[in-house]
Structures are given as structure tokens and as C-alpha cells.
N, C-alpha and C positions, 0 to 999 in steps of 0.2 A: 660605914667608916668606923663608928664606935665599936661595933662588934669585932671588926678586923683588928682594931687596936687592942681590944681586950684579949684577943687570941695571940697577940704578939706578931701578927703578920705585918701590921703597920705600927709606927711609933709617932706620937703626936706631941707637939709642944707649942707654947705661945712665946715667940721671941720678945725680948725686952724692947719697950718703946721709950726712947730717951725723953720725949716730950710729954710722957705720962699716958695713962690709960693702958689698954691691952690690944695687942695685935690679934688678928684671927688665928685660930689653930692652924699649924702647919703639919701636914702628914708626910712622913717619909717611910721608906721601907724598913720594917723592924727586922730583928735578927731571925725570927721564925720565917719571915718572908724571904730573907736572904738564903736560908737553908733550902726552902722550897724551890727557889729559882736555880740554885746550884744543882739540886737533884734533877730538875727538869733539863738542865744543860749538860748533865753528866760530869760536873766539875766539883771541886771541893770548896766549901764555903770559907770565907776569911775568918780569922780569929775574931772573937767578940770585941776585943780591944781595938782591932783594926777597923771594924765596922763602926764602932762608936766614934773613932777619930774621924772617919769619913763623914758621919752625920754632923759633927762639930764643924768641920771645914765647910760643909754646905751652908750651914746656918750663919757662919761668920763671913762668908764670901761676899765681896763687894758686888758680885754679879747676881746675888740672890733675887733682887728686884727684877732684873732682866729675865731671869729664869722663870719667875712667877708670871711675868707678863706674857711670855711665850706660851707657857702652859695654859694660861687663861684664854688666849686666842683659840687654841685648839679645843679646849674644854667647852667654850661657847658654841663652836661649830657642832660638836657632838651633842650638846644639850639642845640646840635648835633642831637637829635631825630627829631626836626623840620627841620633842615637844610638838612638832607639826606632823609627826607620823611618817617622816621619810624613812625611818628605820634606825636601829641601834648601830653603834660603831661596829663596822664589819671589817675584821682583819683577815678573814679567810676567804677562799675562792667561792664558798657556798653562799656568801653574802652579796654576790654581784647583782642579784635581782633587786636589791634594795638601793635606795638613794641616800644621799647625805655624805658624811665623812667616811671614806673607806680606808684612808692611809694616814698615819701620823708617825713620822720618823723623827728621831731626835737629832740634834745638831751633830752629836758624836757619830751616829750611825751613817747619816747621809754624807758627812765629810769624809768618812772612811770609804764609803762606796765610790765616791768620785776621786779617790786618791789624793785628798787634800787640795784639789784644784779649786774648789769653792768651799766656803765656810758659812752656809746659811744657818739661821737659828732653828730651822726645822723644815721638813718637807711634808706636804699633804696632797691627797687626791680627792677631789670633790665630784660627786655624781648627782646631777639633777636634770630632769626633763630629757633624759637620753644623752646628755652631753657630759663628757669627762674633762676634768681640768686638773693637771698636775701643777703644783706651785711650790716655789721656794720662798720661805718667809724671812723677811728682814724686819725685826722688831726694833723700832726706834724709840729710845727712852728720852730723847731730847737733850742728852748730855754731850753729844759729839757735834763738831761744826758741820754745817749742812754739806759743804763741799766734800768732806771726808765720807759722809754717808753716801753721797752720789757716786763717789769713786768706787764704792763697793760693787757697782754694776760692772765695772771693767773686768772683774774676776770671772763673770759669767760669759764673757766673750772669748777671750784667749789668754794664754800665759803671758803675753807681752814680751816674750824673749825674741831677740832678733833671729832672722832666717828660719822662723817657724811659722806654721799655719796660724794666721791671726784669728781664726775662728775655731781653733781646735777644741776649746771647751764648749762653745755654743753647739757644736755638732753632736755632743754627747748628752745634752740636757734633756730631761723628761718633763719639763714644766716651764712656766713663766715665773717672773719674780713679783712678789707682792711686798710692798713696804707699808707697814702699819705704824703711823706716826702718832706722836703724843698730842698734837694740837692742830687745828685747821690752819692757823697762821704758819706753823712750821711746815705743814704739808705744801702750802703754796710756795714758800721759799725753796723747798726741796725740789719741787717740780721745775722751777726755773733753772736750777742747776742740772737736773736730769735731761731737760730738753736740749741742752747744748751737746749732749752725747748722742752719737748716731749708733745706738745699740741694736744689734741683730736680734737680741732677746727681748720679747715684749715685757714691759714693766707697767704695773698699775699701783696707785697709791690710794690710801684712805686714812682718815683721822679718827681716833677714838672719841673725839669731841662731837662727831656727827650724831651719836646717841641713837642710832636706829634700833627699834625694838627687836629686830632679828640679829643684832650684833654684826659681826663680820660677814654673815651670810646675806645681809641686807643690801639695799641700794646705796652703797657708800663708795664703790670702787670707780676710779677714773683712770683710764689708760694714759700713759705719758705720751702725748702727741699734741700737735697744733692743729690737727684736723678736727673741726667741730663735731662731726658725726661720730668720731671715735672717742672724743674727750668727755662725752656725757657720763653721768653717774649711772652705774648699772649694778645689778645684784651679782654676787659671786658666781652663781650658776650661769649668768649671761655673758661673762667675760670671754668664753670660747668664741662666741659669734662676733665679738668686737675685734678680736685679734686674728680673724680669718679662719677659725675652726681649729679643732684638735683631733688627734688620732684616737684610736680605740684604747690607748693607755694613758691619755691625758697630755701627750706631748703636743705643743703648738705645731700646726702644720708648717709654718714657716721654718721651724727648726728641723722638722722631719725631712722637708725638702732640701734644706741646707746640708743635712747629713748624707744625702745621696750624691752630692756633687763631689768630685775629686778634690782633696785638700791641696792647697798651694800656699807657699810662704809669702806669695805676693798678693794674696787675697786682700782686697780693699773694700771696707764696709760701704764706701760711698757708691761703688759700682755693683754692689751685690743685689742681684734681682731677687734672690731668695730671702733677703733680709726683711724684717718687719717695716712696713711703710709708715714711718713715724711722722712724716710731714716736716721734718727739720730742713730749713733752708740752707743753701750753700753758704750764706753769710754767717749763719749761726755755727756751722761746722768750722768755718775758717776762724771764727772768734775763739772757738774751743781749742783749736790747734795752737793758736798763738797765745793762749792764756788771757784773752781779753775778758773783762768782766761782762757777764751776761745777766746781771741782776735786774736790768730794766725790761727784760722780756715780759710780754703781756700774755696771760693765759686766756683761753677761750672758756666761757662759762659752760657748764654741762647742759646738754639738751635732753629733754625727757623722752625722745624717740626711742623705740625699742625694735629689736629684730630677733628672730629665733630660727635655729636650724637644729638638726638632730644628727647623731652619729650612732654607730653600732655599739654592741656590748663587747668589752674586751675579753680576751681569752686568758689573760694573766694580770697580776697586779704589777704596778710600776717597779716595785723593788725587786721583782723577779727577773727584770731585764738583765742581760749579760753584763757583768762588770766591765766598764770601759777599759780598753787596753792602756 
């Protein structure tokens, strides 16, 4: 990093800390790096003043903490892959034989790919023990009301517009949703709000307070469900078995099967046999429809039981899928 900074490919700075002391060094793309990227893409680089203004806006943005948190999540997955010998971050097809983090797409690129239908904080694809898992990350900083965070799941199901397919977005997704919360207490409250939603898209939560030595790759994830066998804490690489398996590009099988059904504007999640069986009761769904408070719902403690299956090796990366119409 220091050598790249000396070459001008990267630019580093220590942001001001109002309470005193020094923040860690922040590395951004330097102007030499901008020129190299422009040459690679066959475009013209921005003016130096324009690039300097962009760096200033990034450092002064109120979303800087959120951006660093998202980057930290994926960086820890990549670090774990190297540390335990799964393999380095593989962005090309020749890296399919290796395990670990194979895909890391930014919020901007994945939002554009899905035509602004969803706005996740990032997309990743994880490969371990022959299983592939595509996931959309929602990084929770603890600043939003829990119900607002839970409502983000609605975007992954459908547009919500009348007389349209209620599952139009879910049919196109290439992954489940992972919500990375700021505290264990907040995770518990969020799960209560999420359980009242009958989502066709599998959702799992974890808290940064769990402090597992393997970070987000460890046994910290719990699928949102009231079925005890599915609510147990599992490793990231074991999530495919809990949600019923994934295809060879990381898509949950429940969503792949949903995509094969003809769309209908009258599709009802409650009667959807292809939807993820989340164990939500009719009373909970009715309470959600009427806006009744579901804060008293009781969660089932995780169970240490495990299960494993395997799937084949994909022929292409998830981001090489045809852009949804």
C-alpha cells in the first residue's frame, strides 16, 4: 500500500478526529491510478482538479462510515480466504477451482445491473465445500429505525406497483439477502420485524458483536425463520444447505424455481409453493397486513446441528448473467 502510494497510484490521508487522536490511514485512488484505470477502459481521465474534488467529497461524506463498514465486510472475507488457504480473491473464470470470495460488486454496479430495482450495499459470491452462495449485503450501522431496515426486504420481492407481478424482482435475483447488524440486541429486534414479513427471498442476519475469529465467514449467520432447525447459527458456507440449496451460480433454488413459473399480477406470497418456507404463521401475516405491533414475537434459540450437501462447479460468474429485462 505504501509503495503504491509513493507511485501515486493510491493516495492516503488521516481524517481529522474531533475527539482527539488520529484516525487510521484512508487509502483512495490516486491520480496515477485514475489514469491507469482510464487507459484500461479506453476512456479519458478526469481533470486533476475534478479528481481532487471527488476525493474531498468522499472524505467529507456522512456515508463514509457506512462505506468503510461495507468494505471491511468484504475485506474480511477475502482475508479469511487467504489466511486459511481457500485461495486469493478470484475475479476471473480461471479462479473457479479455488474456494472463498469469488465476487465483490459495489453498490453502484449491482444497482445498475438490476435497473435500480434494488439498492444493496454490495453483492458477493462465496464458494466453500463445493457450494456456491450469491448474496446481497445490507450493512446496518444502527442509525435507522428497525422497521425501516426491515422494510428494505420488500424491494427484493417486487416493485409493489398495482396490477404487476408481485414477485417480479425476486424472479431475477441471483442471491439471498444478508443483513450485517451493529449489535446482538439490535439483531434480535430486527429479526422480530423481519419475521412478520412473508418474504419469498431467503434472509439471514448476523451481528458484528458475535466476534467470531473467522469474521463474517464464521458461525454467526441465522436465517430469518421460526423453524428451529433452520434458525440455528451456521457458517457462511453452510447457508446454502439451510435455505434448500443453491444453483451453480449461487442463486437460491427457491428463487431459481420461482423464475421458471409464469408471472402473474395476482401472485400471492402466501400461496406460493416456490417461496422460501420461513415458518411464519397465518396470525403473524395477518398482523403484518393490518400493521399490528409484532414486537412480542419470541425467537427460537439457534441449534448447533449441522447439515451438508454439495453442488457442481459453475460455468460462469454471477455478474455474467444476462441483464434482467
